[in-house]
C-alpha positions as CSV (number, residue, x, y, z in Angstrom):
1,M,-29.3,37.4,39.2
2,I,-29.1,41.4,39.5
3,L,-28.3,42.8,36.1
4,H,-26.1,45.7,36.1
5,P,-25.8,48.5,33.4
6,V,-22.6,49.0,31.2
7,I,-21.8,51.6,28.7
8,S,-21.3,49.3,25.6
9,E,-22.7,49.6,22.1
10,N,-23.5,46.1,22.2
11,V,-24.2,45.0,25.6
12,R,-27.0,46.2,27.9
13,A,-26.3,44.7,31.3
14,V,-24.3,42.1,32.7
15,G,-25.0,39.9,36.3
16,Y,-22.8,37.3,37.6
17,D,-23.7,33.9,40.0
18,P,-20.4,33.4,41.6
19,R,-21.6,29.8,43.4
20,G,-22.4,28.3,39.5
21,R,-19.7,30.7,37.8
22,I,-22.6,32.0,35.4
23,L,-22.4,35.2,33.5
24,R,-25.2,36.4,32.0
25,V,-25.3,38.7,29.3
26,A,-28.0,41.1,28.1
27,F,-27.5,42.5,24.5
28,L,-29.1,46.0,23.0
29,S,-30.4,43.3,20.2
30,G,-32.5,42.1,22.9
31,G,-30.8,38.5,23.5
32,T,-30.0,37.7,27.0
33,Y,-27.6,34.8,27.2
34,D,-26.0,32.6,30.2
35,Y,-22.3,31.5,29.7
36,Y,-21.2,28.8,31.9
37,G,-17.7,28.5,33.8
38,V,-16.8,32.0,33.6
39,A,-14.3,33.2,36.1
40,S,-15.4,36.3,38.4
41,S,-12.4,38.3,36.9
42,L,-13.6,38.2,33.8
43,Y,-17.1,39.6,34.9
44,E,-15.3,42.4,36.6
45,Q,-14.1,43.0,32.8
46,M,-17.3,43.2,31.6
47,L,-18.4,45.5,34.2
48,L,-16.0,48.4,32.5
49,P,-17.2,50.5,29.5
50,N,-17.5,48.5,26.1
51,P,-16.8,45.5,27.6
52,W,-17.8,43.4,24.3
53,R,-14.6,45.0,22.2
54,R,-12.4,43.9,25.2
55,V,-13.4,40.6,26.1
56,G,-16.2,39.5,23.9
57,R,-14.1,36.7,22.2
58,L,-12.9,35.4,26.1
59,V,-16.8,35.3,27.0
60,R,-17.9,33.5,23.7
61,S,-15.6,30.7,24.2
62,H,-17.4,29.6,27.0
63,A,-20.6,27.3,26.6
64,Y,-23.4,29.4,26.8
65,L,-27.4,29.1,26.5
66,R,-29.9,31.7,24.9
67,V,-32.2,32.3,28.1
68,A,-34.2,35.2,26.8
């Protein structure tokens, strides 16, 4: 999965697997998480500046797993 850098105080980069509907979020604090069952429209919002402020609550409502 390719991670794309974003402008954010919390998030370093995000990636998306459309087949599996998996959103990967790499945080500046060092953790990387996969969120499952995420719509592509939510991924697109994560590519905008400061995504965690706007849609972090929506992302956290999905099942997740720390991958790194």
